[in-house]
PDB file of N, CA, C and O in Angstrom:
ATOM      1  N   MET A   1      79.604  75.780 107.260  1.00  0.00           N
ATOM      2  CA  MET A   1      80.869  76.375 107.615  1.00  0.00           C
ATOM      3  C   MET A   1      81.550  76.898 106.365  1.00  0.00           C
ATOM      4  O   MET A   1      81.897  78.064 106.181  1.00  0.00           O
ATOM      5  N   THR A   2      81.714  75.735 105.413  1.00  0.00           N
ATOM      6  CA  THR A   2      82.538  76.080 104.343  1.00  0.00           C
ATOM      7  C   THR A   2      81.836  77.137 103.283  1.00  0.00           C
ATOM      8  O   THR A   2      82.411  77.730 102.371  1.00  0.00           O
ATOM      9  N   VAL A   3      80.443  77.215 103.645  1.00  0.00           N
ATOM     10  CA  VAL A   3      79.770  78.061 102.658  1.00  0.00           C
ATOM     11  C   VAL A   3      80.126  79.749 103.239  1.00  0.00           C
ATOM     12  O   VAL A   3      80.226  80.722 102.492  1.00  0.00           O
ATOM     13  N   ALA A   4      80.258  79.767 104.565  1.00  0.00           N
ATOM     14  CA  ALA A   4      80.545  80.955 105.146  1.00  0.00           C
ATOM     15  C   ALA A   4      81.909  81.446 104.690  1.00  0.00           C
ATOM     16  O   ALA A   4      82.078  82.579 104.241  1.00  0.00           O
ATOM     17  N   VAL A   5      82.925  80.496 104.832  1.00  0.00           N
ATOM     18  CA  VAL A   5      84.374  80.825 104.449  1.00  0.00           C
ATOM     19  C   VAL A   5      84.415  81.059 102.982  1.00  0.00           C
ATOM     20  O   VAL A   5      85.244  81.846 102.527  1.00  0.00           O
ATOM     21  N   SER A   6      83.616  80.460 102.242  1.00  0.00           N
ATOM     22  CA  SER A   6      83.625  80.830 100.631  1.00  0.00           C
ATOM     23  C   SER A   6      83.240  82.123 100.393  1.00  0.00           C
ATOM     24  O   SER A   6      83.900  82.879  99.680  1.00  0.00           O
ATOM     25  N   TYR A   7      81.812  82.555 101.155  1.00  0.00           N
ATOM     26  CA  TYR A   7      81.363  83.734 101.041  1.00  0.00           C
ATOM     27  C   TYR A   7      82.369  84.796 101.468  1.00  0.00           C
ATOM     28  O   TYR A   7      82.573  85.738 100.702  1.00  0.00           O
ATOM     29  N   ALA A   8      83.020  84.717 102.645  1.00  0.00           N
ATOM     30  CA  ALA A   8      83.992  85.722 102.952  1.00  0.00           C
ATOM     31  C   ALA A   8      85.236  85.905 102.186  1.00  0.00           C
ATOM     32  O   ALA A   8      85.860  86.966 102.202  1.00  0.00           O
ATOM     33  N   PHE A   9      85.660  84.672 101.390  1.00  0.00           N
ATOM     34  CA  PHE A   9      86.655  84.718 100.478  1.00  0.00           C
ATOM     35  C   PHE A   9      86.265  85.537  99.271  1.00  0.00           C
ATOM     36  O   PHE A   9      87.000  86.451  98.896  1.00  0.00           O
ATOM     37  N   THR A  10      85.175  85.256  98.668  1.00  0.00           N
ATOM     38  CA  THR A  10      84.803  86.116  97.547  1.00  0.00           C
ATOM     39  C   THR A  10      84.426  87.478  97.750  1.00  0.00           C
ATOM     40  O   THR A  10      84.559  88.325  96.866  1.00  0.00           O
ATOM     41  N   THR A  11      83.907  87.749  99.011  1.00  0.00           N
ATOM     42  CA  THR A  11      83.691  89.280  99.410  1.00  0.00           C
ATOM     43  C   THR A  11      85.073  89.832  99.698  1.00  0.00           C
ATOM     44  O   THR A  11      85.263  91.030  99.489  1.00  0.00           O
ATOM     45  N   GLY A  12      85.923  89.175 100.097  1.00  0.00           N
ATOM     46  CA  GLY A  12      87.340  89.802 100.502  1.00  0.00           C
ATOM     47  C   GLY A  12      87.913  90.062  99.114  1.00  0.00           C
ATOM     48  O   GLY A  12      88.473  91.142  98.925  1.00  0.00           O
ATOM     49  N   ALA A  13      87.837  89.283  98.247  1.00  0.00           N
ATOM     50  CA  ALA A  13      88.486  89.414  96.796  1.00  0.00           C
ATOM     51  C   ALA A  13      87.952  90.663  96.107  1.00  0.00           C
ATOM     52  O   ALA A  13      88.725  91.389  95.481  1.00  0.00           O
ATOM     53  N   LEU A  14      86.480  90.969  96.218  1.00  0.00           N
ATOM     54  CA  LEU A  14      85.865  91.913  95.738  1.00  0.00           C
ATOM     55  C   LEU A  14      86.317  93.297  96.446  1.00  0.00           C
ATOM     56  O   LEU A  14      86.450  94.315  95.767  1.00  0.00           O
ATOM     57  N   LEU A  15      86.528  93.289  97.723  1.00  0.00           N
ATOM     58  CA  LEU A  15      86.848  94.291  98.591  1.00  0.00           C
ATOM     59  C   LEU A  15      88.220  94.787  98.174  1.00  0.00           C
ATOM     60  O   LEU A  15      88.496  95.972  97.988  1.00  0.00           O
ATOM     61  N   CYS A  16      89.114  93.689  98.037  1.00  0.00           N
ATOM     62  CA  CYS A  16      90.550  93.898  97.615  1.00  0.00           C
ATOM     63  C   CYS A  16      90.564  94.589  96.202  1.00  0.00           C
ATOM     64  O   CYS A  16      91.400  95.460  95.965  1.00  0.00           O
ATOM     65  N   LEU A  17      89.726  94.236  95.352  1.00  0.00           N
ATOM     66  CA  LEU A  17      89.734  94.821  93.996  1.00  0.00           C
ATOM     67  C   LEU A  17      89.330  96.378  93.990  1.00  0.00           C
ATOM     68  O   LEU A  17      89.907  97.248  93.338  1.00  0.00           O
ATOM     69  N   HIS A  18      88.218  96.562  94.850  1.00  0.00           N
ATOM     70  CA  HIS A  18      87.930  97.905  95.050  1.00  0.00           C
ATOM     71  C   HIS A  18      88.742  98.809  95.722  1.00  0.00           C
ATOM     72  O   HIS A  18      88.689 100.031  95.586  1.00  0.00           O
ATOM     73  N   SER A  19      89.592  98.115  96.540  1.00  0.00           N
ATOM     74  CA  SER A  19      90.766  99.166  97.370  1.00  0.00           C
ATOM     75  C   SER A  19      91.866  99.301  96.340  1.00  0.00           C
ATOM     76  O   SER A  19      92.593 100.292  96.406  1.00  0.00           O
ATOM     77  N   VAL A  20      92.057  98.389  95.385  1.00  0.00           N
ATOM     78  CA  VAL A  20      93.194  98.778  94.477  1.00  0.00           C
ATOM     79  C   VAL A  20      92.732  99.654  93.240  1.00  0.00           C
ATOM     80  O   VAL A  20      93.483 100.502  92.758  1.00  0.00           O
ATOM     81  N   ARG A  21      91.586  99.432  92.798  1.00  0.00           N
ATOM     82  CA  ARG A  21      90.740 100.129  91.555  1.00  0.00           C
ATOM     83  C   ARG A  21      89.450 100.647  92.039  1.00  0.00           C
ATOM     84  O   ARG A  21      88.483  99.939  92.320  1.00  0.00           O
ATOM     85  N   SER A  22      89.503 101.996  92.121  1.00  0.00           N
ATOM     86  CA  SER A  22      88.353 102.426  92.633  1.00  0.00           C
ATOM     87  C   SER A  22      87.056 102.370  91.755  1.00  0.00           C
ATOM     88  O   SER A  22      85.949 102.445  92.288  1.00  0.00           O
ATOM     89  N   GLU A  23      87.224 102.222  90.257  1.00  0.00           N
ATOM     90  CA  GLU A  23      86.085 102.048  89.533  1.00  0.00           C
ATOM     91  C   GLU A  23      86.434 100.915  88.511  1.00  0.00           C
ATOM     92  O   GLU A  23      86.657 101.188  87.332  1.00  0.00           O
ATOM     93  N   PRO A  24      86.476  99.560  89.023  1.00  0.00           N
ATOM     94  CA  PRO A  24      86.669  98.529  88.026  1.00  0.00           C
ATOM     95  C   PRO A  24      85.529  98.346  87.021  1.00  0.00           C
ATOM     96  O   PRO A  24      84.340  98.579  87.240  1.00  0.00           O
ATOM     97  N   SER A  25      86.084  97.885  85.861  1.00  0.00           N
ATOM     98  CA  SER A  25      84.877  97.566  84.825  1.00  0.00           C
ATOM     99  C   SER A  25      84.250  96.424  85.244  1.00  0.00           C
ATOM    100  O   SER A  25      84.828  95.671  86.028  1.00  0.00           O
ATOM    101  N   ALA A  26      83.006  96.154  84.781  1.00  0.00           N
ATOM    102  CA  ALA A  26      82.328  94.894  85.036  1.00  0.00           C
ATOM    103  C   ALA A  26      82.815  93.626  84.602  1.00  0.00           C
ATOM    104  O   ALA A  26      82.506  92.552  85.118  1.00  0.00           O
ATOM    105  N   LEU A  27      83.676  93.802  83.526  1.00  0.00           N
ATOM    106  CA  LEU A  27      84.390  92.533  83.099  1.00  0.00           C
ATOM    107  C   LEU A  27      85.533  92.149  84.015  1.00  0.00           C
ATOM    108  O   LEU A  27      85.787  90.948  84.102  1.00  0.00           O
ATOM    109  N   ILE A  28      86.175  92.921  84.633  1.00  0.00           N
ATOM    110  CA  ILE A  28      87.219  92.714  85.613  1.00  0.00           C
ATOM    111  C   ILE A  28      86.431  92.450  87.032  1.00  0.00           C
ATOM    112  O   ILE A  28      87.008  91.661  87.779  1.00  0.00           O
ATOM    113  N   GLU A  29      85.504  92.863  87.386  1.00  0.00           N
ATOM    114  CA  GLU A  29      84.724  92.579  88.516  1.00  0.00           C
ATOM    115  C   GLU A  29      84.195  91.066  88.296  1.00  0.00           C
ATOM    116  O   GLU A  29      84.207  90.326  89.279  1.00  0.00           O
ATOM    117  N   GLN A  30      83.836  90.682  87.333  1.00  0.00           N
ATOM    118  CA  GLN A  30      83.171  89.395  87.046  1.00  0.00           C
ATOM    119  C   GLN A  30      84.308  88.448  87.096  1.00  0.00           C
ATOM    120  O   GLN A  30      84.205  87.387  87.711  1.00  0.00           O
ATOM    121  N   THR A  31      85.380  88.791  86.476  1.00  0.00           N
ATOM    122  CA  THR A  31      86.528  87.915  86.423  1.00  0.00           C
ATOM    123  C   THR A  31      87.160  87.603  87.909  1.00  0.00           C
ATOM    124  O   THR A  31      87.356  86.468  88.342  1.00  0.00           O
ATOM    125  N   VAL A  32      87.403  88.665  88.513  1.00  0.00           N
ATOM    126  CA  VAL A  32      87.800  88.413  90.167  1.00  0.00           C
ATOM    127  C   VAL A  32      86.709  87.772  90.892  1.00  0.00           C
ATOM    128  O   VAL A  32      87.014  86.934  91.741  1.00  0.00           O
ATOM    129  N   TYR A  33      85.413  88.058  90.670  1.00  0.00           N
ATOM    130  CA  TYR A  33      84.384  87.105  91.490  1.00  0.00           C
ATOM    131  C   TYR A  33      84.373  85.742  90.999  1.00  0.00           C
ATOM    132  O   TYR A  33      84.401  84.792  91.781  1.00  0.00           O
ATOM    133  N   LEU A  34      84.332  85.596  89.703  1.00  0.00           N
ATOM    134  CA  LEU A  34      84.390  84.080  89.398  1.00  0.00           C
ATOM    135  C   LEU A  34      85.627  83.380  89.589  1.00  0.00           C
ATOM    136  O   LEU A  34      85.574  82.153  89.667  1.00  0.00           O
ATOM    137  N   SER A  35      86.742  83.970  89.675  1.00  0.00           N
ATOM    138  CA  SER A  35      88.104  83.352  89.911  1.00  0.00           C
ATOM    139  C   SER A  35      88.113  82.894  91.402  1.00  0.00           C
ATOM    140  O   SER A  35      88.507  81.779  91.743  1.00  0.00           O
ATOM    141  N   ALA A  36      87.619  83.904  92.317  1.00  0.00           N
ATOM    142  CA  ALA A  36      87.703  83.689  93.671  1.00  0.00           C
ATOM    143  C   ALA A  36      86.714  82.632  94.062  1.00  0.00           C
ATOM    144  O   ALA A  36      86.976  81.844  94.971  1.00  0.00           O
ATOM    145  N   SER A  37      85.591  82.595  93.404  1.00  0.00           N
ATOM    146  CA  SER A  37      84.557  81.654  93.448  1.00  0.00           C
ATOM    147  C   SER A  37      84.925  80.096  93.163  1.00  0.00           C
ATOM    148  O   SER A  37      84.606  79.140  93.869  1.00  0.00           O
ATOM    149  N   ALA A  38      85.620  80.076  92.046  1.00  0.00           N
ATOM    150  CA  ALA A  38      86.310  78.791  91.602  1.00  0.00           C
ATOM    151  C   ALA A  38      87.211  78.384  92.629  1.00  0.00           C
ATOM    152  O   ALA A  38      87.226  77.207  92.989  1.00  0.00           O
ATOM    153  N   LEU A  39      88.085  79.373  93.218  1.00  0.00           N
ATOM    154  CA  LEU A  39      89.169  78.816  94.273  1.00  0.00           C
ATOM    155  C   LEU A  39      88.544  78.527  95.363  1.00  0.00           C
ATOM    156  O   LEU A  39      89.080  77.674  96.071  1.00  0.00           O
ATOM    157  N   ALA A  40      87.237  79.134  95.835  1.00  0.00           N
ATOM    158  CA  ALA A  40      86.604  78.969  97.059  1.00  0.00           C
ATOM    159  C   ALA A  40      86.006  77.476  96.902  1.00  0.00           C
ATOM    160  O   ALA A  40      85.942  76.696  97.852  1.00  0.00           O
ATOM    161  N   GLY A  41      85.565  77.163  95.565  1.00  0.00           N
ATOM    162  CA  GLY A  41      84.823  75.978  95.340  1.00  0.00           C
ATOM    163  C   GLY A  41      85.819  74.757  95.415  1.00  0.00           C
ATOM    164  O   GLY A  41      85.460  73.694  95.921  1.00  0.00           O
ATOM    165  N   ILE A  42      87.080  74.943  94.896  1.00  0.00           N
ATOM    166  CA  ILE A  42      88.110  73.875  94.934  1.00  0.00           C
ATOM    167  C   ILE A  42      88.388  73.733  96.563  1.00  0.00           C
ATOM    168  O   ILE A  42      88.355  72.613  97.071  1.00  0.00           O
ATOM    169  N   GLY A  43      88.651  74.856  97.323  1.00  0.00           N
ATOM    170  CA  GLY A  43      88.833  74.603  98.610  1.00  0.00           C
ATOM    171  C   GLY A  43      87.844  73.941  99.464  1.00  0.00           C
ATOM    172  O   GLY A  43      88.157  73.123 100.330  1.00  0.00           O
ATOM    173  N   ARG A  44      86.490  74.356  99.172  1.00  0.00           N
ATOM    174  CA  ARG A  44      85.347  73.439  99.657  1.00  0.00           C
ATOM    175  C   ARG A  44      85.451  71.981  99.431  1.00  0.00           C
ATOM    176  O   ARG A  44      85.307  71.111 100.290  1.00  0.00           O
ATOM    177  N   PHE A  45      85.729  71.807  98.123  1.00  0.00           N
ATOM    178  CA  PHE A  45      85.746  70.406  97.847  1.00  0.00           C
ATOM    179  C   PHE A  45      86.943  69.581  98.582  1.00  0.00           C
ATOM    180  O   PHE A  45      86.772  68.423  98.964  1.00  0.00           O
ATOM    181  N   MET A  46      88.014  70.193  98.723  1.00  0.00           N
ATOM    182  CA  MET A  46      89.049  69.662  99.269  1.00  0.00           C
ATOM    183  C   MET A  46      88.805  69.219 100.900  1.00  0.00           C
ATOM    184  O   MET A  46      89.085  68.135 101.413  1.00  0.00           O
ATOM    185  N   VAL A  47      88.232  70.334 101.499  1.00  0.00           N
ATOM    186  CA  VAL A  47      87.872  70.128 102.942  1.00  0.00           C
ATOM    187  C   VAL A  47      86.691  69.102 103.098  1.00  0.00           C
ATOM    188  O   VAL A  47      86.739  68.341 104.064  1.00  0.00           O
ATOM    189  N   LEU A  48      85.673  69.025 102.254  1.00  0.00           N
ATOM    190  CA  LEU A  48      84.823  68.090 102.509  1.00  0.00           C
ATOM    191  C   LEU A  48      85.272  66.647 101.967  1.00  0.00           C
ATOM    192  O   LEU A  48      84.687  65.675 102.447  1.00  0.00           O
ATOM    193  N   ARG A  49      86.175  66.457 101.092  1.00  0.00           N
ATOM    194  CA  ARG A  49      86.680  65.294 100.554  1.00  0.00           C
ATOM    195  C   ARG A  49      87.445  64.758 101.791  1.00  0.00           C
ATOM    196  O   ARG A  49      87.317  63.573 102.098  1.00  0.00           O
ATOM    197  N   ILE A  50      88.314  65.673 102.582  1.00  0.00           N
ATOM    198  CA  ILE A  50      89.155  65.222 103.545  1.00  0.00           C
ATOM    199  C   ILE A  50      88.248  64.958 104.880  1.00  0.00           C
ATOM    200  O   ILE A  50      88.533  64.002 105.600  1.00  0.00           O
ATOM    201  N   VAL A  51      87.360  65.653 105.140  1.00  0.00           N
ATOM    202  CA  VAL A  51      86.385  65.474 106.375  1.00  0.00           C
ATOM    203  C   VAL A  51      85.290  64.584 106.209  1.00  0.00           C
ATOM    204  O   VAL A  51      85.065  63.777 107.112  1.00  0.00           O
ATOM    205  N   VAL A  52      84.542  64.607 105.146  1.00  0.00           N
ATOM    206  CA  VAL A  52      83.499  63.824 104.846  1.00  0.00           C
ATOM    207  C   VAL A  52      83.685  62.374 104.410  1.00  0.00           C
ATOM    208  O   VAL A  52      83.260  61.384 105.006  1.00  0.00           O
ATOM    209  N   PHE A  53      84.360  62.404 103.316  1.00  0.00           N
ATOM    210  CA  PHE A  53      84.795  61.127 102.765  1.00  0.00           C
ATOM    211  C   PHE A  53      86.044  60.486 103.147  1.00  0.00           C
ATOM    212  O   PHE A  53      86.554  59.622 102.435  1.00  0.00           O
ATOM    213  N   ALA A  54      86.564  60.881 104.262  1.00  0.00           N
ATOM    214  CA  ALA A  54      87.849  60.199 104.803  1.00  0.00           C
ATOM    215  C   ALA A  54      87.569  58.822 105.083  1.00  0.00           C
ATOM    216  O   ALA A  54      86.472  58.479 105.523  1.00  0.00           O
ATOM    217  N   GLU A  55      88.584  57.940 104.831  1.00  0.00           N
ATOM    218  CA  GLU A  55      88.549  56.508 105.197  1.00  0.00           C
ATOM    219  C   GLU A  55      88.516  56.499 106.751  1.00  0.00           C
ATOM    220  O   GLU A  55      89.396  57.045 107.415  1.00  0.00           O
ATOM    221  N   ARG A  56      87.447  55.846 107.298  1.00  0.00           N
ATOM    222  CA  ARG A  56      87.298  55.704 108.655  1.00  0.00           C
ATOM    223  C   ARG A  56      87.843  54.244 109.288  1.00  0.00           C
ATOM    224  O   ARG A  56      87.244  53.231 108.925  1.00  0.00           O
ATOM    225  N   THR A  57      88.842  54.128 110.123  1.00  0.00           N
ATOM    226  CA  THR A  57      89.116  52.855 110.555  1.00  0.00           C
ATOM    227  C   THR A  57      88.813  52.862 111.994  1.00  0.00           C
ATOM    228  O   THR A  57      89.080  53.874 112.642  1.00  0.00           O
ATOM    229  N   THR A  58      88.262  51.799 112.583  1.00  0.00           N
ATOM    230  CA  THR A  58      88.083  51.626 113.954  1.00  0.00           C
ATOM    231  C   THR A  58      89.316  50.742 114.574  1.00  0.00           C
ATOM    232  O   THR A  58      90.230  50.366 113.840  1.00  0.00           O
ATOM    233  N   ALA A  59      89.285  50.438 115.961  1.00  0.00           N
ATOM    234  CA  ALA A  59      90.361  50.012 116.446  1.00  0.00           C
ATOM    235  C   ALA A  59      90.383  48.315 116.070  1.00  0.00           C
ATOM    236  O   ALA A  59      91.423  47.686 115.872  1.00  0.00           O
ATOM    237  N   GLY A  60      89.170  47.807 116.028  1.00  0.00           N
ATOM    238  CA  GLY A  60      89.012  46.422 115.528  1.00  0.00           C
ATOM    239  C   GLY A  60      89.347  46.220 114.143  1.00  0.00           C
ATOM    240  O   GLY A  60      89.809  45.135 113.789  1.00  0.00           O
ATOM    241  N   GLU A  61      89.149  47.213 113.277  1.00  0.00           N
ATOM    242  CA  GLU A  61      89.589  46.962 111.707  1.00  0.00           C
ATOM    243  C   GLU A  61      91.276  47.182 111.709  1.00  0.00           C
ATOM    244  O   GLU A  61      92.019  46.545 110.961  1.00  0.00           O
ATOM    245  N   THR A  62      91.637  47.968 112.463  1.00  0.00           N
ATOM    246  CA  THR A  62      93.146  48.072 112.500  1.00  0.00           C
ATOM    247  C   THR A  62      93.771  46.815 113.074  1.00  0.00           C
ATOM    248  O   THR A  62      94.697  46.302 112.446  1.00  0.00           O
ATOM    249  N   ALA A  63      93.374  46.294 114.156  1.00  0.00           N
ATOM    250  CA  ALA A  63      93.961  45.093 114.651  1.00  0.00           C
ATOM    251  C   ALA A  63      93.856  43.865 113.800  1.00  0.00           C
ATOM    252  O   ALA A  63      94.746  43.025 113.667  1.00  0.00           O
ATOM    253  N   ARG A  64      92.566  43.848 113.186  1.00  0.00           N
ATOM    254  CA  ARG A  64      92.393  42.772 112.197  1.00  0.00           C
ATOM    255  C   ARG A  64      93.316  42.791 111.076  1.00  0.00           C
ATOM    256  O   ARG A  64      93.873  41.774 110.663  1.00  0.00           O
ATOM    257  N   GLY A  65      93.500  44.113 110.518  1.00  0.00           N
ATOM    258  CA  GLY A  65      94.377  44.204 109.319  1.00  0.00           C
ATOM    259  C   GLY A  65      95.893  44.011 109.661  1.00  0.00           C
ATOM    260  O   GLY A  65      96.692  43.741 108.764  1.00  0.00           O
ATOM    261  N   ARG A  66      96.267  44.147 110.913  1.00  0.00           N
ATOM    262  CA  ARG A  66      97.688  43.778 111.420  1.00  0.00           C
ATOM    263  C   ARG A  66      97.714  42.188 111.480  1.00  0.00           C
ATOM    264  O   ARG A  66      98.639  41.510 111.033  1.00  0.00           O
ATOM    265  N   ALA A  67      96.748  41.764 111.999  1.00  0.00           N
ATOM    266  CA  ALA A  67      96.906  40.355 112.076  1.00  0.00           C
ATOM    267  C   ALA A  67      96.709  39.370 110.840  1.00  0.00           C
ATOM    268  O   ALA A  67      97.133  38.217 110.751  1.00  0.00           O
ATOM    269  N   SER A  68      95.971  40.085 109.913  1.00  0.00           N
ATOM    270  CA  SER A  68      96.112  39.444 108.553  1.00  0.00           C
ATOM    271  C   SER A  68      97.463  39.742 107.811  1.00  0.00           C
ATOM    272  O   SER A  68      97.841  38.955 106.943  1.00  0.00           O
ATOM    273  N   MET A  69      98.123  40.734 108.092  1.00  0.00           N
ATOM    274  CA  MET A  69      99.340  41.113 107.571  1.00  0.00           C
ATOM    275  C   MET A  69     100.275  40.129 108.183  1.00  0.00           C
ATOM    276  O   MET A  69     101.118  39.589 107.466  1.00  0.00           O
ATOM    277  N   ALA A  70     100.202  39.882 109.325  1.00  0.00           N
ATOM    278  CA  ALA A  70     101.307  38.875 110.064  1.00  0.00           C
ATOM    279  C   ALA A  70     101.079  37.509 109.510  1.00  0.00           C
ATOM    280  O   ALA A  70     102.033  36.811 109.165  1.00  0.00           O
ATOM    281  N   MET A  71      99.835  37.106 109.415  1.00  0.00           N
ATOM    282  CA  MET A  71      99.478  35.714 108.762  1.00  0.00           C
ATOM    283  C   MET A  71     100.032  35.706 107.273  1.00  0.00           C
ATOM    284  O   MET A  71     100.559  34.700 106.797  1.00  0.00           O
ATOM    285  N   ALA A  72      99.902  36.716 106.673  1.00  0.00           N
ATOM    286  CA  ALA A  72     100.324  36.758 105.260  1.00  0.00           C
ATOM    287  C   ALA A  72     101.914  36.636 105.093  1.00  0.00           C
ATOM    288  O   ALA A  72     102.478  36.040 104.175  1.00  0.00           O
ATOM    289  N   ALA A  73     102.520  37.301 106.139  1.00  0.00           N
ATOM    290  CA  ALA A  73     103.994  37.202 106.135  1.00  0.00           C
ATOM    291  C   ALA A  73     104.328  35.817 106.409  1.00  0.00           C
ATOM    292  O   ALA A  73     105.506  35.464 106.461  1.00  0.00           O
TER     293      ALA A  73
END
């Protein structure tokens, strides 16, 4: 899913470039593509960091955590 969004983002960036400049140089094209790719990569990292590596707590761990906090107080 994140790969498809990244692909759409980079493609959209190049389409926007071509709508603004009809004949961009190869250097400008590469700059836009690499910048969009870097931003998409950062976005993918953030999404995967939040979704995949999020700290998971179950109801038992939460209740146990509260009980130990009460005992500590």
